[in-house]
Each structure stands twice: as structure tokens, then as C-alpha cells.
C-alpha positions as CSV (number, residue, x, y, z in Angstrom):
1,M,14.8,-62.8,31.7
2,K,14.7,-62.6,35.4
3,E,11.0,-63.8,35.8
4,L,11.6,-67.1,33.9
5,F,14.7,-67.9,35.9
6,L,12.6,-67.5,39.1
7,L,10.1,-69.9,37.7
8,V,12.7,-72.6,36.6
9,L,14.5,-72.2,40.0
10,G,11.4,-72.4,41.9
11,L,10.0,-75.5,40.1
12,F,13.5,-77.4,40.9
13,L,13.4,-76.7,44.4
14,L,9.6,-77.6,44.7
15,I,10.1,-80.9,43.1
16,I,13.2,-81.8,45.5
17,S,11.5,-80.5,48.6
18,S,8.1,-82.3,47.8
19,Q,10.0,-85.5,47.3
20,W,11.4,-85.2,50.8
21,L,8.2,-84.2,52.2
22,I,6.4,-87.1,51.2
23,R,9.2,-89.5,52.5
24,S,9.5,-87.8,56.0
25,S,5.9,-87.5,56.3
26,V,5.4,-91.1,55.6
27,K,8.4,-92.2,58.0
28,L,6.4,-89.9,60.7
29,A,3.2,-91.8,60.1
30,T,4.9,-95.1,60.9
31,L,6.8,-93.9,64.1
32,L,3.8,-92.0,65.4
33,R,1.3,-94.9,64.1
34,I,-1.0,-92.5,62.7
35,T,-2.8,-93.4,59.4
36,P,-1.4,-92.0,56.1
37,L,-4.8,-90.5,55.4
38,F,-4.3,-88.1,58.5
39,I,-0.5,-87.3,57.4
40,G,-1.8,-86.3,54.1
41,M,-5.0,-84.6,55.3
42,V,-3.0,-82.4,58.1
43,I,0.7,-82.3,58.0
44,V,1.2,-82.7,54.3
45,A,-1.7,-80.4,53.5
46,F,-0.4,-77.7,56.2
47,G,3.1,-77.8,54.6
48,T,1.8,-77.5,50.9
49,S,-0.6,-74.6,51.8
50,T,2.3,-72.6,53.3
51,P,2.6,-70.6,50.1
52,E,-1.3,-69.8,50.1
53,A,-0.9,-68.6,53.8
54,G,2.2,-66.5,52.9
55,V,0.5,-64.9,50.0
56,G,-2.7,-64.2,51.9
57,I,-1.3,-62.8,54.9
58,V,1.3,-60.6,53.2
59,A,-1.6,-59.4,50.8
60,A,-3.9,-58.6,53.8
61,F,-1.1,-56.5,55.4
62,K,-0.5,-54.6,52.0
63,G,-4.4,-54.0,51.6
64,E,-4.4,-56.3,48.4
65,K,-7.7,-58.3,49.6
66,A,-8.6,-59.3,46.2
67,I,-5.2,-61.1,45.9
68,A,-5.7,-62.9,49.3
69,L,-9.1,-63.9,48.6
70,G,-8.9,-64.8,45.0
71,N,-5.7,-66.6,45.7
72,I,-7.7,-69.1,48.3
73,V,-10.6,-69.5,45.8
74,G,-8.3,-70.1,42.8
75,S,-6.2,-72.5,44.6
76,N,-9.1,-74.6,45.8
77,I,-10.5,-74.8,42.5
78,A,-7.1,-75.8,41.1
79,N,-6.5,-78.3,43.7
80,I,-9.6,-80.3,42.5
81,G,-9.5,-79.5,38.8
82,L,-5.9,-79.3,38.0
83,I,-4.1,-81.4,40.6
84,L,-6.5,-84.3,41.5
85,G,-7.7,-84.2,37.6
86,L,-4.1,-84.8,36.7
87,T,-3.1,-87.1,39.3
88,S,-5.7,-89.5,38.6
89,L,-5.6,-89.2,34.9
90,L,-2.1,-90.6,35.4
91,R,-3.1,-93.2,37.9
92,P,-6.7,-93.9,39.1
93,L,-7.0,-93.0,42.8
94,G,-8.6,-95.4,45.3
95,V,-10.7,-93.6,48.0
96,K,-11.2,-95.0,51.5
97,K,-14.8,-95.3,52.7
98,S,-14.0,-93.8,56.2
99,I,-13.2,-90.3,54.1
100,F,-17.0,-90.1,53.4
101,K,-17.7,-90.0,57.3
102,R,-15.6,-87.2,58.2
103,E,-13.1,-85.3,55.7
104,L,-15.4,-84.8,52.6
105,P,-18.6,-83.7,54.6
106,I,-16.2,-81.1,56.5
107,M,-14.8,-79.8,53.1
108,L,-18.2,-79.5,51.4
109,I,-19.5,-77.7,54.5
110,C,-16.6,-75.3,54.4
111,T,-17.1,-74.5,50.9
112,F,-20.8,-73.6,51.3
113,L,-19.9,-71.8,54.7
114,L,-17.6,-69.5,52.4
115,Y,-20.3,-68.8,50.3
116,I,-22.8,-68.1,53.1
117,M,-20.6,-65.8,54.8
118,S,-19.9,-63.8,51.8
119,L,-23.4,-63.2,50.8
120,D,-23.3,-59.7,52.8
121,L,-20.1,-59.0,50.5
122,L,-17.9,-59.0,53.7
123,I,-15.9,-61.6,55.5
124,S,-15.6,-59.9,58.9
125,R,-13.3,-60.7,61.8
126,L,-16.0,-62.6,63.5
127,D,-16.4,-64.8,60.4
128,G,-12.5,-65.4,60.7
129,L,-12.8,-66.3,64.4
130,I,-15.6,-68.7,63.5
131,F,-13.3,-70.3,60.5
132,L,-10.4,-70.6,63.0
133,G,-12.6,-72.4,65.5
134,L,-14.0,-74.7,63.1
135,F,-10.2,-75.6,61.9
136,L,-9.3,-76.5,65.6
137,V,-12.4,-78.9,65.5
138,F,-11.4,-80.3,62.2
139,F,-7.8,-80.9,63.3
140,L,-9.0,-82.7,66.5
141,I,-11.5,-84.8,64.6
142,S,-9.1,-86.0,62.1
143,Y,-6.3,-86.9,64.6
144,K,-8.6,-89.0,66.6
145,G,-10.0,-90.7,63.4
146,G,-6.3,-91.1,62.2
147,K,-5.2,-93.0,65.3
148,K,-8.4,-95.0,65.4
149,D,-8.1,-96.0,61.7
150,Y,-4.4,-96.8,61.7
151,D,-3.6,-99.4,59.0
152,F,0.0,-100.2,57.9
153,K,-1.1,-102.1,54.7
154,E,-0.7,-98.9,52.6
155,L,2.9,-98.4,54.0
156,Q,4.1,-101.7,53.1
157,D,5.1,-100.9,49.7
158,F,6.8,-97.6,50.5
159,S,10.5,-97.8,50.2
160,F,12.4,-95.2,52.4
161,Q,15.7,-93.9,51.1
162,G,19.1,-92.9,52.9
163,F,19.0,-92.2,56.6
164,L,15.3,-92.4,56.7
165,K,15.3,-96.0,56.2
166,N,16.7,-96.9,59.5
167,T,16.3,-94.0,61.7
168,T,13.7,-94.1,64.5
169,S,14.4,-90.6,65.9
170,L,11.3,-88.2,65.8
171,L,13.6,-85.4,66.1
172,V,15.6,-86.2,62.9
173,V,12.6,-87.0,61.0
174,G,10.6,-84.2,62.2
175,S,13.3,-82.0,61.1
176,V,13.8,-83.3,57.6
177,C,9.9,-82.7,57.5
178,M,9.9,-79.0,58.6
179,M,13.1,-78.4,56.2
180,S,11.1,-79.9,53.4
181,L,8.2,-77.6,54.2
182,V,10.6,-74.7,54.0
183,G,11.9,-75.7,50.7
184,V,8.5,-76.2,49.4
185,A,7.4,-72.7,50.4
186,V,10.3,-71.0,49.3
187,G,10.1,-72.8,45.7
188,A,6.5,-72.0,45.5
189,N,7.2,-68.2,46.2
190,L,10.0,-67.9,43.9
191,M,7.5,-69.4,41.0
192,V,4.7,-67.0,42.2
193,K,7.3,-64.0,42.2
194,G,8.4,-64.9,38.6
195,G,4.7,-65.8,37.4
196,V,3.4,-62.5,38.8
197,G,6.3,-60.6,37.2
198,L,5.4,-62.2,33.8
199,A,1.7,-61.6,34.1
200,K,2.0,-57.9,34.9
201,I,3.7,-57.4,31.6
202,F,0.3,-58.3,30.0
203,G,-1.5,-55.9,32.3
204,V,-3.8,-58.3,34.1
205,S,-5.9,-57.1,37.1
206,S,-4.9,-58.2,40.6
207,W,-8.1,-60.7,40.8
208,I,-7.3,-62.4,37.6
209,I,-3.6,-62.7,38.7
210,A,-4.6,-64.0,42.1
211,I,-7.2,-66.7,41.0
212,T,-4.9,-67.9,38.1
213,V,-1.3,-67.1,38.3
214,F,-1.2,-67.0,42.2
215,A,-3.7,-69.8,42.8
216,V,-1.6,-72.3,40.1
217,G,1.6,-70.9,41.6
218,T,0.8,-71.7,45.2
219,S,-1.0,-75.1,44.3
220,L,2.3,-76.7,42.7
221,P,3.2,-78.0,46.1
222,E,-0.1,-79.9,46.2
223,L,0.5,-81.1,42.7
224,A,4.1,-82.2,43.4
225,A,3.2,-84.0,46.5
226,S,0.0,-85.6,45.1
227,L,2.0,-86.8,42.1
228,A,4.8,-88.2,44.4
229,A,2.4,-89.8,46.7
230,S,0.6,-91.4,43.5
231,F,3.6,-92.9,42.0
232,K,4.6,-94.3,45.2
233,K,1.3,-95.8,45.5
234,M,-0.1,-93.7,48.4
235,P,-3.5,-92.8,47.3
236,S,-4.6,-91.6,50.8
237,I,-1.8,-88.9,50.8
238,S,-2.7,-87.8,47.2
239,V,-6.3,-87.5,48.1
240,G,-6.0,-86.5,51.7
241,N,-3.5,-83.7,50.8
242,I,-5.9,-81.9,48.6
243,I,-9.0,-82.2,50.8
244,G,-7.0,-81.2,53.8
245,S,-5.6,-78.3,51.8
246,N,-8.9,-77.0,50.6
247,I,-10.1,-77.1,54.2
248,F,-7.0,-75.4,55.5
249,N,-7.2,-72.8,53.0
250,I,-10.8,-71.8,54.0
251,L,-10.5,-72.3,57.6
252,F,-7.1,-71.2,58.8
253,I,-5.7,-69.0,56.0
254,L,-9.0,-67.2,55.2
255,G,-9.8,-67.1,59.0
256,T,-6.3,-65.5,59.7
257,V,-6.5,-63.1,56.9
258,A,-10.0,-61.9,57.9
259,L,-8.7,-61.3,61.4
260,I,-5.9,-59.0,60.1
261,R,-8.2,-57.1,57.8
262,P,-11.8,-57.9,57.0
263,I,-12.3,-58.7,53.3
264,K,-14.8,-57.0,50.9
265,I,-16.2,-59.0,48.1
266,E,-17.5,-58.0,44.8
267,Q,-21.0,-59.4,43.9
268,S,-19.7,-60.9,40.5
269,Y,-17.6,-63.4,42.4
270,L,-20.6,-64.8,44.0
271,R,-22.3,-65.4,40.7
272,F,-19.3,-67.3,39.0
273,E,-16.2,-68.1,41.0
274,Y,-17.7,-69.2,44.1
275,L,-20.6,-71.1,42.2
276,F,-18.0,-72.9,40.2
277,L,-16.0,-73.8,43.4
278,I,-19.3,-75.4,44.8
279,F,-20.1,-77.2,41.6
280,I,-16.6,-78.7,41.1
281,T,-16.4,-79.9,44.8
282,I,-19.9,-81.7,44.6
283,L,-18.7,-83.2,41.3
284,L,-15.5,-84.5,43.2
285,I,-17.6,-86.1,45.8
286,V,-19.8,-87.7,43.2
287,F,-16.8,-89.2,41.5
288,M,-15.2,-90.5,44.8
289,K,-18.6,-92.2,45.6
290,T,-18.4,-94.3,42.1
291,K,-16.7,-97.3,43.4
292,Y,-14.8,-95.4,45.8
293,R,-12.1,-94.2,43.4
294,I,-11.3,-91.6,40.7
295,S,-11.0,-93.1,37.1
296,R,-8.9,-91.7,34.6
297,W,-12.1,-90.4,32.6
298,E,-13.2,-88.5,35.7
299,G,-9.7,-87.0,36.1
300,F,-9.6,-86.0,32.6
301,L,-13.1,-84.3,33.0
302,L,-12.0,-82.5,36.3
303,F,-9.0,-81.1,34.3
304,L,-11.0,-80.1,31.2
305,L,-13.3,-78.1,33.8
306,Y,-10.6,-76.5,35.2
307,I,-9.2,-75.5,31.7
308,F,-12.8,-74.3,31.0
309,F,-12.8,-72.1,34.1
310,V,-9.5,-70.5,33.4
311,L,-10.4,-69.6,29.8
312,L,-13.7,-67.9,31.1
313,I,-11.9,-66.0,33.8
314,T,-9.1,-64.7,31.5
315,G,-11.5,-64.0,28.7
316,R,-13.9,-61.7,30.7
């Protein structure tokens, strides 16, 4: 079956590319003397969110606004419930205290702002401009904080392989990073294409496809990157990748999509999907605040909540 072949091929490319993305990103951190948290928060998050950007922008041009919005909302829920849930279930994740001063409040504000701007059932071009302006502010704040809080301790146990071990060329490392991002995007898009093909066989609506199949498919780069970083004992990249990706999805991707074409919203989205996103975001912050780590049982609860969400959505 063609759709199944695309899923398997995409998954293989995704895993390989994500591994190289982590290696080159961490090497970039050592060369630029930038904290791993910033690398995960911005560079890796930007790369792993490329599929969401591609799906959202293409859907906007084609007038499929339900897919563009559903993909973003669904991906943010999947990032927390599915990805951080699974990652911390396999290995508890430590959380730096500095993340509570900058990045977590920004993610929470973005989530509430999305809800507030959707109350009139329209995300306008002006809303899109506001999102993009806030993304620029987020980038500058994260970069400044990343340079200030730089610490090599978390990088000491990371072992580079192949030519990355001895190279000091920003051009070489940057090129590997960019090629890895392309591989991640291509792999994720192949998986989404195969998944959507399979989903359409069952006659599922575009919103359901977007918030489940598209969301999980485009969130697989975050899953692969977070798991790889966790196994390499780089919790800052695992956590930063998800927080940065959620911020990036709302501010940059949704901002860009709204500029291309304003997004109309169904009232029912505000009553369940949006509220669930706010709930699971707040719950994540509460878990992180507890001893500044996400334990296995907390990860298990996040994962169960995501399964519960998918069952409710598909059962409607």
C-alpha cells in the first residue's frame, strides 16, 4: 500500500535526520557559546516546527483554514501530552529554574492570547501581525538570556561523532544543521501524506484529520529530537524544544497563516480544544515547578491525558 510505504519511509528519514539535528545543534552551541536551552528553544524548535509551517502555509493558500488551525492546536497539545509525556516517562526530565523567568511565562501568555484573539471567531491579519511582532520579541529575549546563562556543564557528557568531533567551522556545522532540518521536514511531510491518505479512507473530517493525524505527524520531529536529546542526557534541549515549538507554532506559523488569509473559527473549538490546550499547558507548568523536574508518573499522566483527548475528539 502506497500510504503505508510513505509512513515507513518518512519515519526512517525522520529518525536519522533528528539524530544529526541534535548533534549539529549542540556543536553549534559549543562554537557560539550559547546555552543548550536556547539551541533547543529556538534553533531545534524552529527546525522541528518546519512541517507545521509547511502544512499551515500550504493549507492557507488552498483555503483549508481548518487544517491550518487544527494542525497548530493539535500539535501544541501533542507536544505536551504525547512528546513530553513519553520523553519523561522513559527518563525524568530536569528543568532549569531560569526557564520559569522567561520561556514558560511566554508560552502561557501565547496560549491565552490565542484564546482571547479567537473569541470573535476570527484571527485577522492584524492579529497575525501582533503574533509575528511578539515572536521577534521572544527570539531576542531568548538569545540575550541564552548568552547570559551559558554553561558548559550540560555539554560535558555529550559525545560528538564523525567529523563533528574535531571541526570548528561554523559553515560546516551550520550546513549539517540545515541539511538535517530539510531531512526532518521531508520525512515528516512523507508521514503526513501517508497518514492523511489512510485517514481519508475512513472518511474523517478535515478538522479531525488536522488535529489528530496532521498534528501527530508534524509533531514527530519534536518527538524524535526530544527523545534523542533525553537519551544523550540533554534535558534542556528536550524541554526547550517543546516550549519553543509551541511558542513558534502560535506566534510565527499562525501569524504567517493569518497574514496570508484570515482564519474563521468554529464556536465549538473554543469550548473544548482551546480549553484543553490551556489546561494541559498549565498542568505542565505545575509539574515542572515541582522539584524542577517532570517525573515518570507526571509524564504518564500527560500521556494518558493526550490519549483521552484523542478518544474524545475522534468519538464526536
